[in-house]
DRENPA-667714 format. One record per residue (C-alpha): residue in one letter; x, y, z. Coordinates in steps of 0.1 Angstrom, whole numbers. Example, Ala and Ser with C-alpha at 12.3 -4.5 7.8 and 13.67 -1.06 7.14 Angstrom:
<atom><aa>A</aa><x>123</x><y>-45</y><z>78</z></atom>
<atom><aa>S</aa><x>137</x><y>-11</y><z>71</z></atom>
This chain:
<atom><aa>M</aa><x>0</x><y>0</y><z>0</z></atom>
<atom><aa>N</aa><x>30</x><y>23</y><z>-3</z></atom>
<atom><aa>D</aa><x>38</x><y>22</y><z>-2</z></atom>
<atom><aa>H</aa><x>25</x><y>81</y><z>-86</z></atom>
<atom><aa>A</aa><x>-64</x><y>147</y><z>-267</z></atom>
<atom><aa>P</aa><x>-47</x><y>148</y><z>-291</z></atom>
<atom><aa>Q</aa><x>-30</x><y>180</y><z>-296</z></atom>
<atom><aa>R</aa><x>-49</x><y>205</y><z>-314</z></atom>
<atom><aa>R</aa><x>-32</x><y>210</y><z>-347</z></atom>
<atom><aa>A</aa><x>-32</x><y>245</y><z>-359</z></atom>
<atom><aa>H</aa><x>-43</x><y>247</y><z>-395</z></atom>
<atom><aa>S</aa><x>-34</x><y>278</y><z>-412</z></atom>
<atom><aa>I</aa><x>-48</x><y>284</y><z>-446</z></atom>
<atom><aa>R</aa><x>-36</x><y>317</y><z>-461</z></atom>
<atom><aa>L</aa><x>-62</x><y>334</y><z>-482</z></atom>
<atom><aa>V</aa><x>-43</x><y>354</y><z>-508</z></atom>
<atom><aa>R</aa><x>-64</x><y>379</y><z>-527</z></atom>
<atom><aa>Y</aa><x>-52</x><y>394</y><z>-559</z></atom>
<atom><aa>A</aa><x>-71</x><y>424</y><z>-571</z></atom>
<atom><aa>M</aa><x>-66</x><y>430</y><z>-607</z></atom>
<atom><aa>T</aa><x>-80</x><y>462</y><z>-621</z></atom>
<atom><aa>A</aa><x>-86</x><y>464</y><z>-658</z></atom>
<atom><aa>T</aa><x>-94</x><y>494</y><z>-677</z></atom>
<atom><aa>A</aa><x>-116</x><y>520</y><z>-662</z></atom>
<atom><aa>T</aa><x>-143</x><y>511</y><z>-687</z></atom>
<atom><aa>A</aa><x>-142</x><y>473</y><z>-678</z></atom>
<atom><aa>G</aa><x>-138</x><y>478</y><z>-640</z></atom>
<atom><aa>L</aa><x>-130</x><y>441</y><z>-635</z></atom>
<atom><aa>A</aa><x>-118</x><y>426</y><z>-602</z></atom>
<atom><aa>L</aa><x>-107</x><y>390</y><z>-599</z></atom>
<atom><aa>T</aa><x>-99</x><y>371</y><z>-567</z></atom>
<atom><aa>A</aa><x>-77</x><y>340</y><z>-565</z></atom>
<atom><aa>F</aa><x>-71</x><y>316</y><z>-536</z></atom>
<atom><aa>A</aa><x>-38</x><y>300</y><z>-531</z></atom>
<atom><aa>P</aa><x>-39</x><y>262</y><z>-523</z></atom>
<atom><aa>A</aa><x>-36</x><y>252</y><z>-487</z></atom>
<atom><aa>P</aa><x>-3</x><y>237</y><z>-477</z></atom>
<atom><aa>A</aa><x>-2</x><y>200</y><z>-468</z></atom>
<atom><aa>A</aa><x>-12</x><y>195</y><z>-431</z></atom>
<atom><aa>A</aa><x>18</x><y>188</y><z>-408</z></atom>
<atom><aa>A</aa><x>19</x><y>153</y><z>-394</z></atom>
<atom><aa>P</aa><x>4</x><y>152</y><z>-358</z></atom>
<atom><aa>R</aa><x>30</x><y>152</y><z>-330</z></atom>
<atom><aa>P</aa><x>29</x><y>120</y><z>-310</z></atom>
<atom><aa>D</aa><x>12</x><y>123</y><z>-276</z></atom>
<atom><aa>T</aa><x>38</x><y>119</y><z>-249</z></atom>
<atom><aa>V</aa><x>14</x><y>104</y><z>-224</z></atom>
<atom><aa>Q</aa><x>0</x><y>78</y><z>-248</z></atom>
<atom><aa>Q</aa><x>35</x><y>69</y><z>-259</z></atom>
<atom><aa>R</aa><x>45</x><y>63</y><z>-223</z></atom>
<atom><aa>L</aa><x>14</x><y>42</y><z>-215</z></atom>
<atom><aa>D</aa><x>19</x><y>21</y><z>-247</z></atom>
<atom><aa>A</aa><x>56</x><y>15</y><z>-237</z></atom>
<atom><aa>L</aa><x>46</x><y>4</y><z>-202</z></atom>
<atom><aa>V</aa><x>23</x><y>-22</y><z>-218</z></atom>
<atom><aa>K</aa><x>44</x><y>-33</y><z>-247</z></atom>
<atom><aa>D</aa><x>79</x><y>-31</y><z>-233</z></atom>
<atom><aa>D</aa><x>73</x><y>-37</y><z>-196</z></atom>
<atom><aa>G</aa><x>45</x><y>-62</y><z>-200</z></atom>
<atom><aa>M</aa><x>19</x><y>-45</y><z>-179</z></atom>
<atom><aa>P</aa><x>-16</x><y>-58</y><z>-186</z></atom>
<atom><aa>A</aa><x>-30</x><y>-22</y><z>-188</z></atom>
<atom><aa>A</aa><x>-22</x><y>14</y><z>-180</z></atom>
<atom><aa>L</aa><x>-46</x><y>42</y><z>-177</z></atom>
<atom><aa>A</aa><x>-42</x><y>79</y><z>-170</z></atom>
<atom><aa>G</aa><x>-59</x><y>111</y><z>-162</z></atom>
<atom><aa>V</aa><x>-41</x><y>144</y><z>-170</z></atom>
<atom><aa>K</aa><x>-49</x><y>180</y><z>-165</z></atom>
<atom><aa>G</aa><x>-27</x><y>201</y><z>-187</z></atom>
<atom><aa>R</aa><x>-15</x><y>237</y><z>-187</z></atom>
<atom><aa>D</aa><x>-46</x><y>247</y><z>-206</z></atom>
<atom><aa>G</aa><x>-68</x><y>234</y><z>-177</z></atom>
<atom><aa>R</aa><x>-83</x><y>206</y><z>-198</z></atom>
<atom><aa>N</aa><x>-88</x><y>171</y><z>-185</z></atom>
<atom><aa>R</aa><x>-77</x><y>143</y><z>-207</z></atom>
<atom><aa>T</aa><x>-79</x><y>105</y><z>-203</z></atom>
<atom><aa>Y</aa><x>-58</x><y>78</y><z>-218</z></atom>
<atom><aa>T</aa><x>-57</x><y>40</y><z>-219</z></atom>
<atom><aa>A</aa><x>-34</x><y>13</y><z>-231</z></atom>
<atom><aa>G</aa><x>-34</x><y>-25</y><z>-230</z></atom>
<atom><aa>V</aa><x>-63</x><y>-49</y><z>-221</z></atom>
<atom><aa>G</aa><x>-88</x><y>-44</y><z>-194</z></atom>
<atom><aa>D</aa><x>-96</x><y>-80</y><z>-188</z></atom>
<atom><aa>L</aa><x>-71</x><y>-107</y><z>-199</z></atom>
<atom><aa>A</aa><x>-97</x><y>-134</y><z>-198</z></atom>
<atom><aa>T</aa><x>-121</x><y>-117</y><z>-223</z></atom>
<atom><aa>G</aa><x>-98</x><y>-92</y><z>-241</z></atom>
<atom><aa>A</aa><x>-122</x><y>-64</y><z>-231</z></atom>
<atom><aa>R</aa><x>-109</x><y>-29</y><z>-235</z></atom>
<atom><aa>V</aa><x>-97</x><y>-7</y><z>-206</z></atom>
<atom><aa>P</aa><x>-126</x><y>15</y><z>-195</z></atom>
<atom><aa>V</aa><x>-119</x><y>51</y><z>-199</z></atom>
<atom><aa>D</aa><x>-111</x><y>66</y><z>-165</z></atom>
<atom><aa>G</aa><x>-121</x><y>33</y><z>-149</z></atom>
<atom><aa>Q</aa><x>-122</x><y>27</y><z>-111</z></atom>
<atom><aa>I</aa><x>-90</x><y>15</y><z>-95</z></atom>
<atom><aa>R</aa><x>-80</x><y>5</y><z>-60</z></atom>
<atom><aa>A</aa><x>-61</x><y>37</y><z>-50</z></atom>
<atom><aa>G</aa><x>-40</x><y>20</y><z>-22</z></atom>
<atom><aa>S</aa><x>-20</x><y>44</y><z>-1</z></atom>
<atom><aa>N</aa><x>-36</x><y>75</y><z>-16</z></atom>
<atom><aa>T</aa><x>-60</x><y>66</y><z>12</z></atom>
<atom><aa>K</aa><x>-35</x><y>80</y><z>36</z></atom>
<atom><aa>A</aa><x>-39</x><y>115</y><z>22</z></atom>
<atom><aa>F</aa><x>-77</x><y>113</y><z>27</z></atom>
<atom><aa>V</aa><x>-72</x><y>101</y><z>63</z></atom>
<atom><aa>A</aa><x>-46</x><y>128</y><z>71</z></atom>
<atom><aa>V</aa><x>-70</x><y>154</y><z>59</z></atom>
<atom><aa>V</aa><x>-97</x><y>142</y><z>83</z></atom>
<atom><aa>V</aa><x>-72</x><y>142</y><z>112</z></atom>
<atom><aa>L</aa><x>-60</x><y>177</y><z>103</z></atom>
<atom><aa>Q</aa><x>-96</x><y>189</y><z>101</z></atom>
<atom><aa>L</aa><x>-101</x><y>176</y><z>137</z></atom>
<atom><aa>V</aa><x>-69</x><y>195</y><z>146</z></atom>
<atom><aa>A</aa><x>-85</x><y>227</y><z>132</z></atom>
<atom><aa>E</aa><x>-116</x><y>220</y><z>152</z></atom>
<atom><aa>G</aa><x>-96</x><y>217</y><z>184</z></atom>
<atom><aa>K</aa><x>-105</x><y>181</y><z>189</z></atom>
<atom><aa>V</aa><x>-70</x><y>167</y><z>183</z></atom>
<atom><aa>G</aa><x>-35</x><y>181</y><z>190</z></atom>
<atom><aa>L</aa><x>-8</x><y>174</y><z>164</z></atom>
<atom><aa>D</aa><x>19</x><y>172</y><z>191</z></atom>
<atom><aa>T</aa><x>-3</x><y>154</y><z>216</z></atom>
<atom><aa>A</aa><x>6</x><y>119</y><z>226</z></atom>
<atom><aa>V</aa><x>-15</x><y>92</y><z>209</z></atom>
<atom><aa>D</aa><x>-22</x><y>77</y><z>243</z></atom>
<atom><aa>T</aa><x>-43</x><y>107</y><z>251</z></atom>
<atom><aa>Y</aa><x>-69</x><y>95</y><z>226</z></atom>
<atom><aa>L</aa><x>-62</x><y>58</y><z>226</z></atom>
<atom><aa>P</aa><x>-50</x><y>50</y><z>261</z></atom>
<atom><aa>G</aa><x>-30</x><y>19</y><z>265</z></atom>
<atom><aa>L</aa><x>-33</x><y>9</y><z>228</z></atom>
<atom><aa>L</aa><x>4</x><y>12</y><z>218</z></atom>
<atom><aa>R</aa><x>26</x><y>-8</y><z>241</z></atom>
<atom><aa>G</aa><x>54</x><y>-30</y><z>227</z></atom>
<atom><aa>D</aa><x>91</x><y>-37</y><z>224</z></atom>
<atom><aa>G</aa><x>106</x><y>-3</y><z>220</z></atom>
<atom><aa>F</aa><x>74</x><y>18</y><z>215</z></atom>
<atom><aa>D</aa><x>49</x><y>34</y><z>238</z></atom>
<atom><aa>G</aa><x>18</x><y>54</y><z>228</z></atom>
<atom><aa>R</aa><x>27</x><y>79</y><z>256</z></atom>
<atom><aa>N</aa><x>58</x><y>89</y><z>236</z></atom>
<atom><aa>I</aa><x>43</x><y>89</y><z>201</z></atom>
<atom><aa>T</aa><x>25</x><y>120</y><z>188</z></atom>
<atom><aa>V</aa><x>-2</x><y>123</y><z>163</z></atom>
<atom><aa>R</aa><x>22</x><y>142</y><z>140</z></atom>
<atom><aa>Q</aa><x>46</x><y>113</y><z>141</z></atom>
<atom><aa>L</aa><x>19</x><y>89</y><z>130</z></atom>
<atom><aa>L</aa><x>10</x><y>111</y><z>100</z></atom>
<atom><aa>Q</aa><x>46</x><y>117</y><z>90</z></atom>
<atom><aa>H</aa><x>59</x><y>81</y><z>95</z></atom>
<atom><aa>T</aa><x>84</x><y>92</y><z>122</z></atom>
<atom><aa>S</aa><x>68</x><y>71</y><z>150</z></atom>
<atom><aa>G</aa><x>90</x><y>40</y><z>147</z></atom>
<atom><aa>L</aa><x>60</x><y>17</y><z>147</z></atom>
<atom><aa>P</aa><x>67</x><y>-15</y><z>128</z></atom>
<atom><aa>D</aa><x>45</x><y>-23</y><z>97</z></atom>
<atom><aa>Y</aa><x>17</x><y>-47</y><z>102</z></atom>
<atom><aa>M</aa><x>20</x><y>-57</y><z>66</z></atom>
<atom><aa>A</aa><x>52</x><y>-75</y><z>76</z></atom>
<atom><aa>A</aa><x>32</x><y>-99</y><z>99</z></atom>
<atom><aa>P</aa><x>31</x><y>-136</y><z>90</z></atom>
<atom><aa>A</aa><x>-7</x><y>-135</y><z>85</z></atom>
<atom><aa>L</aa><x>-3</x><y>-112</y><z>55</z></atom>
<atom><aa>A</aa><x>27</x><y>-130</y><z>39</z></atom>
<atom><aa>D</aa><x>6</x><y>-146</y><z>11</z></atom>
<atom><aa>F</aa><x>-20</x><y>-124</y><z>-5</z></atom>
<atom><aa>T</aa><x>-35</x><y>-153</y><z>-25</z></atom>
<atom><aa>T</aa><x>-47</x><y>-169</y><z>8</z></atom>
<atom><aa>I</aa><x>-64</x><y>-138</y><z>21</z></atom>
<atom><aa>Q</aa><x>-80</x><y>-123</y><z>-9</z></atom>
<atom><aa>Y</aa><x>-115</x><y>-126</y><z>6</z></atom>
<atom><aa>R</aa><x>-106</x><y>-127</y><z>43</z></atom>
<atom><aa>W</aa><x>-121</x><y>-101</y><z>67</z></atom>
<atom><aa>F</aa><x>-96</x><y>-86</y><z>92</z></atom>
<atom><aa>E</aa><x>-106</x><y>-66</y><z>122</z></atom>
<atom><aa>P</aa><x>-83</x><y>-35</y><z>127</z></atom>
<atom><aa>R</aa><x>-73</x><y>-48</y><z>161</z></atom>
<atom><aa>E</aa><x>-61</x><y>-81</y><z>145</z></atom>
<atom><aa>L</aa><x>-39</x><y>-61</y><z>120</z></atom>
<atom><aa>L</aa><x>-26</x><y>-40</y><z>148</z></atom>
<atom><aa>D</aa><x>-16</x><y>-70</y><z>169</z></atom>
<atom><aa>G</aa><x>6</x><y>-81</y><z>139</z></atom>
<atom><aa>A</aa><x>25</x><y>-49</y><z>144</z></atom>
<atom><aa>L</aa><x>26</x><y>-49</y><z>182</z></atom>
<atom><aa>A</aa><x>43</x><y>-84</y><z>180</z></atom>
<atom><aa>Q</aa><x>73</x><y>-68</y><z>163</z></atom>
<atom><aa>K</aa><x>101</x><y>-46</y><z>176</z></atom>
<atom><aa>A</aa><x>101</x><y>-8</y><z>171</z></atom>
<atom><aa>R</aa><x>121</x><y>3</y><z>141</z></atom>
<atom><aa>F</aa><x>136</x><y>33</y><z>160</z></atom>
<atom><aa>A</aa><x>127</x><y>55</y><z>189</z></atom>
<atom><aa>A</aa><x>98</x><y>79</y><z>181</z></atom>
<atom><aa>G</aa><x>110</x><y>110</y><z>164</z></atom>
<atom><aa>T</aa><x>145</x><y>99</y><z>156</z></atom>
<atom><aa>G</aa><x>140</x><y>85</y><z>121</z></atom>
<atom><aa>W</aa><x>117</x><y>81</y><z>91</z></atom>
<atom><aa>E</aa><x>103</x><y>48</y><z>78</z></atom>
<atom><aa>Y</aa><x>71</x><y>41</y><z>59</z></atom>
<atom><aa>S</aa><x>47</x><y>20</y><z>80</z></atom>
<atom><aa>N</aa><x>10</x><y>13</y><z>73</z></atom>
<atom><aa>T</aa><x>5</x><y>8</y><z>110</z></atom>
<atom><aa>N</aa><x>7</x><y>46</y><z>115</z></atom>
<atom><aa>Y</aa><x>-25</x><y>50</y><z>94</z></atom>
<atom><aa>L</aa><x>-42</x><y>21</y><z>110</z></atom>
<atom><aa>V</aa><x>-38</x><y>39</y><z>143</z></atom>
<atom><aa>A</aa><x>-49</x><y>72</y><z>127</z></atom>
<atom><aa>G</aa><x>-81</x><y>55</y><z>116</z></atom>
<atom><aa>L</aa><x>-87</x><y>42</y><z>151</z></atom>
<atom><aa>L</aa><x>-81</x><y>78</y><z>164</z></atom>
<atom><aa>I</aa><x>-106</x><y>92</y><z>140</z></atom>
<atom><aa>Q</aa><x>-132</x><y>67</y><z>152</z></atom>
<atom><aa>K</aa><x>-125</x><y>74</y><z>189</z></atom>
<atom><aa>V</aa><x>-126</x><y>112</y><z>186</z></atom>
<atom><aa>T</aa><x>-157</x><y>114</y><z>163</z></atom>
<atom><aa>G</aa><x>-176</x><y>83</y><z>175</z></atom>
<atom><aa>R</aa><x>-181</x><y>73</y><z>138</z></atom>
<atom><aa>P</aa><x>-164</x><y>48</y><z>115</z></atom>
<atom><aa>Y</aa><x>-134</x><y>63</y><z>98</z></atom>
<atom><aa>G</aa><x>-149</x><y>56</y><z>63</z></atom>
<atom><aa>E</aa><x>-180</x><y>77</y><z>72</z></atom>
<atom><aa>E</aa><x>-158</x><y>106</y><z>82</z></atom>
<atom><aa>V</aa><x>-137</x><y>104</y><z>50</z></atom>
<atom><aa>T</aa><x>-169</x><y>102</y><z>30</z></atom>
<atom><aa>K</aa><x>-185</x><y>132</y><z>47</z></atom>
<atom><aa>R</aa><x>-155</x><y>154</y><z>52</z></atom>
<atom><aa>V</aa><x>-137</x><y>148</y><z>19</z></atom>
<atom><aa>I</aa><x>-155</x><y>128</y><z>-8</z></atom>
<atom><aa>E</aa><x>-189</x><y>144</y><z>-5</z></atom>
<atom><aa>R</aa><x>-175</x><y>178</y><z>4</z></atom>
<atom><aa>I</aa><x>-157</x><y>182</y><z>-30</z></atom>
<atom><aa>G</aa><x>-180</x><y>161</y><z>-50</z></atom>
<atom><aa>L</aa><x>-158</x><y>131</y><z>-60</z></atom>
<atom><aa>R</aa><x>-184</x><y>111</y><z>-78</z></atom>
<atom><aa>H</aa><x>-164</x><y>79</y><z>-84</z></atom>
<atom><aa>T</aa><x>-146</x><y>76</y><z>-51</z></atom>
<atom><aa>Y</aa><x>-156</x><y>56</y><z>-20</z></atom>
<atom><aa>V</aa><x>-145</x><y>37</y><z>10</z></atom>
<atom><aa>P</aa><x>-157</x><y>1</y><z>5</z></atom>
<atom><aa>A</aa><x>-183</x><y>-12</y><z>30</z></atom>
<atom><aa>A</aa><x>-176</x><y>-41</y><z>53</z></atom>
<atom><aa>G</aa><x>-176</x><y>-73</y><z>32</z></atom>
<atom><aa>E</aa><x>-177</x><y>-55</y><z>-2</z></atom>
<atom><aa>T</aa><x>-153</x><y>-71</y><z>-26</z></atom>
<atom><aa>A</aa><x>-163</x><y>-60</y><z>-61</z></atom>
<atom><aa>L</aa><x>-156</x><y>-25</y><z>-76</z></atom>
<atom><aa>R</aa><x>-189</x><y>-6</y><z>-82</z></atom>
<atom><aa>E</aa><x>-183</x><y>10</y><z>-116</z></atom>
<atom><aa>P</aa><x>-165</x><y>1</y><z>-149</z></atom>
<atom><aa>H</aa><x>-129</x><y>-9</y><z>-141</z></atom>
<atom><aa>P</aa><x>-99</x><y>-27</y><z>-155</z></atom>
<atom><aa>H</aa><x>-90</x><y>-60</y><z>-138</z></atom>
<atom><aa>G</aa><x>-60</x><y>-59</y><z>-115</z></atom>
<atom><aa>Y</aa><x>-35</x><y>-87</y><z>-115</z></atom>
<atom><aa>L</aa><x>-11</x><y>-101</y><z>-89</z></atom>
<atom><aa>R</aa><x>21</x><y>-120</y><z>-97</z></atom>
<atom><aa>T</aa><x>35</x><y>-139</y><z>-67</z></atom>
<atom><aa>A</aa><x>69</x><y>-146</y><z>-82</z></atom>
<atom><aa>P</aa><x>87</x><y>-134</y><z>-114</z></atom>
<atom><aa>D</aa><x>78</x><y>-166</y><z>-133</z></atom>
<atom><aa>A</aa><x>44</x><y>-172</y><z>-117</z></atom>
<atom><aa>P</aa><x>12</x><y>-168</y><z>-136</z></atom>
<atom><aa>L</aa><x>-9</x><y>-137</y><z>-130</z></atom>
<atom><aa>V</aa><x>-37</x><y>-140</y><z>-104</z></atom>
<atom><aa>D</aa><x>-68</x><y>-119</y><z>-110</z></atom>
<atom><aa>Y</aa><x>-70</x><y>-98</y><z>-78</z></atom>
<atom><aa>T</aa><x>-97</x><y>-73</y><z>-89</z></atom>
<atom><aa>E</aa><x>-121</x><y>-85</y><z>-62</z></atom>
<atom><aa>M</aa><x>-108</x><y>-85</y><z>-27</z></atom>
<atom><aa>D</aa><x>-118</x><y>-78</y><z>9</z></atom>
<atom><aa>S</aa><x>-100</x><y>-45</y><z>15</z></atom>
<atom><aa>S</aa><x>-102</x><y>-48</y><z>52</z></atom>
<atom><aa>M</aa><x>-65</x><y>-58</y><z>52</z></atom>
<atom><aa>A</aa><x>-58</x><y>-23</y><z>40</z></atom>
<atom><aa>W</aa><x>-84</x><y>-4</y><z>60</z></atom>
<atom><aa>A</aa><x>-74</x><y>32</y><z>68</z></atom>
<atom><aa>A</aa><x>-40</x><y>27</y><z>53</z></atom>
<atom><aa>G</aa><x>-52</x><y>19</y><z>18</z></atom>
<atom><aa>A</aa><x>-88</x><y>9</y><z>11</z></atom>
<atom><aa>V</aa><x>-101</x><y>38</y><z>-10</z></atom>
<atom><aa>V</aa><x>-114</x><y>31</y><z>-45</z></atom>
<atom><aa>S</aa><x>-112</x><y>60</y><z>-70</z></atom>
<atom><aa>T</aa><x>-103</x><y>70</y><z>-105</z></atom>
<atom><aa>N</aa><x>-73</x><y>89</y><z>-119</z></atom>
<atom><aa>T</aa><x>-95</x><y>119</y><z>-126</z></atom>
<atom><aa>D</aa><x>-110</x><y>119</y><z>-91</z></atom>
<atom><aa>L</aa><x>-75</x><y>117</y><z>-76</z></atom>
<atom><aa>N</aa><x>-64</x><y>147</y><z>-96</z></atom>
<atom><aa>A</aa><x>-95</x><y>165</y><z>-83</z></atom>
<atom><aa>F</aa><x>-88</x><y>155</y><z>-47</z></atom>
<atom><aa>Y</aa><x>-52</x><y>167</y><z>-47</z></atom>
<atom><aa>G</aa><x>-61</x><y>198</y><z>-66</z></atom>
<atom><aa>A</aa><x>-88</x><y>207</y><z>-40</z></atom>
<atom><aa>L</aa><x>-64</x><y>199</y><z>-12</z></atom>
<atom><aa>L</aa><x>-36</x><y>222</y><z>-25</z></atom>
<atom><aa>G</aa><x>-62</x><y>248</y><z>-34</z></atom>
<atom><aa>G</aa><x>-73</x><y>252</y><z>2</z></atom>
<atom><aa>R</aa><x>-108</x><y>237</y><z>-2</z></atom>
<atom><aa>L</aa><x>-103</x><y>210</y><z>24</z></atom>
<atom><aa>L</aa><x>-81</x><y>225</y><z>52</z></atom>
<atom><aa>P</aa><x>-75</x><y>259</y><z>67</z></atom>
<atom><aa>A</aa><x>-43</x><y>275</y><z>58</z></atom>
<atom><aa>A</aa><x>-26</x><y>267</y><z>91</z></atom>
<atom><aa>Q</aa><x>-33</x><y>230</y><z>88</z></atom>
<atom><aa>L</aa><x>-24</x><y>228</y><z>51</z></atom>
<atom><aa>A</aa><x>9</x><y>244</y><z>59</z></atom>
<atom><aa>Q</aa><x>15</x><y>217</y><z>86</z></atom>
<atom><aa>M</aa><x>6</x><y>191</y><z>61</z></atom>
<atom><aa>R</aa><x>31</x><y>204</y><z>36</z></atom>
<atom><aa>T</aa><x>60</x><y>207</y><z>61</z></atom>
<atom><aa>T</aa><x>82</x><y>178</y><z>50</z></atom>
<atom><aa>V</aa><x>111</x><y>157</y><z>60</z></atom>
<atom><aa>P</aa><x>136</x><y>140</y><z>36</z></atom>
<atom><aa>T</aa><x>128</x><y>104</y><z>25</z></atom>
<atom><aa>E</aa><x>153</x><y>95</y><z>-2</z></atom>
<atom><aa>V</aa><x>142</x><y>59</y><z>0</z></atom>
<atom><aa>L</aa><x>111</x><y>69</y><z>-20</z></atom>
<atom><aa>G</aa><x>132</x><y>85</y><z>-47</z></atom>
<atom><aa>E</aa><x>157</x><y>113</y><z>-52</z></atom>
<atom><aa>G</aa><x>145</x><y>146</y><z>-37</z></atom>
<atom><aa>V</aa><x>112</x><y>131</y><z>-24</z></atom>
<atom><aa>R</aa><x>100</x><y>146</y><z>9</z></atom>
<atom><aa>Y</aa><x>71</x><y>135</y><z>31</z></atom>
<atom><aa>G</aa><x>47</x><y>157</y><z>49</z></atom>
<atom><aa>L</aa><x>16</x><y>147</y><z>68</z></atom>
<atom><aa>G</aa><x>0</x><y>121</y><z>45</z></atom>
<atom><aa>I</aa><x>13</x><y>138</y><z>14</z></atom>
<atom><aa>Q</aa><x>47</x><y>139</y><z>-4</z></atom>
<atom><aa>S</aa><x>65</x><y>162</y><z>-28</z></atom>
<atom><aa>R</aa><x>87</x><y>151</y><z>-57</z></atom>
<atom><aa>P</aa><x>108</x><y>174</y><z>-78</z></atom>
<atom><aa>L</aa><x>99</x><y>177</y><z>-115</z></atom>
<atom><aa>T</aa><x>125</x><y>177</y><z>-143</z></atom>
<atom><aa>C</aa><x>109</x><y>209</y><z>-156</z></atom>
<atom><aa>G</aa><x>112</x><y>226</y><z>-123</z></atom>
<atom><aa>G</aa><x>89</x><y>229</y><z>-93</z></atom>
<atom><aa>L</aa><x>73</x><y>201</y><z>-73</z></atom>
<atom><aa>V</aa><x>44</x><y>177</y><z>-78</z></atom>
<atom><aa>W</aa><x>24</x><y>170</y><z>-46</z></atom>
<atom><aa>G</aa><x>5</x><y>137</y><z>-41</z></atom>
<atom><aa>H</aa><x>10</x><y>104</y><z>-25</z></atom>
<atom><aa>G</aa><x>6</x><y>73</y><z>-48</z></atom>
<atom><aa>G</aa><x>-6</x><y>39</y><z>-38</z></atom>
<atom><aa>T</aa><x>-2</x><y>2</y><z>-42</z></atom>
<atom><aa>S</aa><x>-28</x><y>-25</y><z>-37</z></atom>
<atom><aa>P</aa><x>-26</x><y>-61</y><z>-49</z></atom>
<atom><aa>G</aa><x>-33</x><y>-57</y><z>-87</z></atom>
<atom><aa>F</aa><x>-28</x><y>-19</y><z>-89</z></atom>
<atom><aa>R</aa><x>-1</x><y>7</y><z>-87</z></atom>
<atom><aa>T</aa><x>-9</x><y>44</y><z>-89</z></atom>
<atom><aa>R</aa><x>15</x><y>74</y><z>-91</z></atom>
<atom><aa>G</aa><x>8</x><y>111</y><z>-96</z></atom>
<atom><aa>G</aa><x>-1</x><y>144</y><z>-81</z></atom>
<atom><aa>V</aa><x>-6</x><y>181</y><z>-88</z></atom>
<atom><aa>T</aa><x>14</x><y>212</y><z>-91</z></atom>
<atom><aa>E</aa><x>10</x><y>247</y><z>-76</z></atom>
<atom><aa>D</aa><x>-3</x><y>260</y><z>-110</z></atom>
<atom><aa>G</aa><x>-30</x><y>233</y><z>-113</z></atom>
<atom><aa>R</aa><x>-13</x><y>208</y><z>-136</z></atom>
<atom><aa>A</aa><x>-21</x><y>172</y><z>-126</z></atom>
<atom><aa>A</aa><x>-15</x><y>136</y><z>-136</z></atom>
<atom><aa>N</aa><x>-23</x><y>102</y><z>-122</z></atom>
<atom><aa>I</aa><x>-13</x><y>70</y><z>-139</z></atom>
<atom><aa>T</aa><x>-23</x><y>35</y><z>-129</z></atom>
<atom><aa>L</aa><x>-9</x><y>1</y><z>-138</z></atom>
<atom><aa>T</aa><x>-30</x><y>-30</y><z>-134</z></atom>
<atom><aa>E</aa><x>-1</x><y>-51</y><z>-120</z></atom>
<atom><aa>V</aa><x>23</x><y>-41</y><z>-93</z></atom>
<atom><aa>P</aa><x>56</x><y>-35</y><z>-112</z></atom>
<atom><aa>D</aa><x>91</x><y>-43</y><z>-104</z></atom>
<atom><aa>A</aa><x>115</x><y>-15</y><z>-94</z></atom>
<atom><aa>A</aa><x>126</x><y>-7</y><z>-130</z></atom>
<atom><aa>T</aa><x>91</x><y>-5</y><z>-143</z></atom>
<atom><aa>G</aa><x>80</x><y>15</y><z>-113</z></atom>
<atom><aa>K</aa><x>107</x><y>40</y><z>-121</z></atom>
<atom><aa>R</aa><x>94</x><y>43</y><z>-157</z></atom>
<atom><aa>L</aa><x>59</x><y>48</y><z>-142</z></atom>
<atom><aa>T</aa><x>71</x><y>77</y><z>-121</z></atom>
<atom><aa>D</aa><x>90</x><y>91</y><z>-152</z></atom>
<atom><aa>A</aa><x>57</x><y>89</y><z>-172</z></atom>
<atom><aa>V</aa><x>40</x><y>111</y><z>-146</z></atom>
<atom><aa>D</aa><x>68</x><y>136</y><z>-148</z></atom>
<atom><aa>A</aa><x>65</x><y>136</y><z>-186</z></atom>
<atom><aa>A</aa><x>28</x><y>141</y><z>-184</z></atom>
<atom><aa>I</aa><x>30</x><y>171</y><z>-161</z></atom>
<atom><aa>C</aa><x>60</x><y>187</y><z>-178</z></atom>
<atom><aa>R</aa><x>50</x><y>184</y><z>-215</z></atom>
């Protein structure tokens, strides 16, 4: 869960008018039109080229993208096959499992609670969830809410627990959040709280529990009310308990358990194993809209948005990448930063984000790629935003 139209060709036909005046007694004027020059060949679309290469050269079943350009227009792209069993096309802007993009949604809700005075960013987690975090090298009395959201808590990742070692055996299994947390509490702390940075899904599992304790409502309801409905994301939702299928047209997602193993169709799954760390379902275009609304100040007051965008270095995620509170920044080859999160779920990998001037891109693959292909996915996002 970690965890990224065709160009308008200008036709110019010059109208050349030759006025020829005859004798005063004839008074004749003739008009001639020069022939139009041959139309220039269309320039290849950078985004489509990148998606085609991810399918053809890297072997991804499908790739799909949503891009908002410098002109403010939204464009969608597809490549590959949406269903390997039937050969069906990739639905345009189809729904995908957004994975750890969920963390940005959850962080927004926590920061809204901070703005409302219900949660303190630098208050110990134990204040809200007394006695919950006790283990080898970690204690909820010494871990702050900020450290959860920024992955500086030192909490071990529950995804490393033995129960989650083989995704093929748990595709339809329901997990209680407490069961997932126990898988983390059985491990040693990665470092003392506040002394390092390491990505851990456990941080957002705890953040989801904090939301529920403070509001008295399921975290999914709070994300829906405070984020999804507030900005009108029509194709985004938190799956209900026991819901395994995607609700709208979607490409199939595939899991490969080993380099030479056959692909497993992992489109349907019980997303409880991801919970507040990665359960959200969305589309590339909706993710662009979410991050655009977030950076545009429509979801958080200025003070909390500034806290969210206060980052620490995380070179493990890529050169120049920095992590804030549920959001990360990545430098662009054309200058400036792209802000987003990205996400991985069995069968899907998404990368993307938005810029200060409103450009946006999200690209999704329907198989979790290896490191080399993952880098080309990130490069494709850069190319889409910088073109």
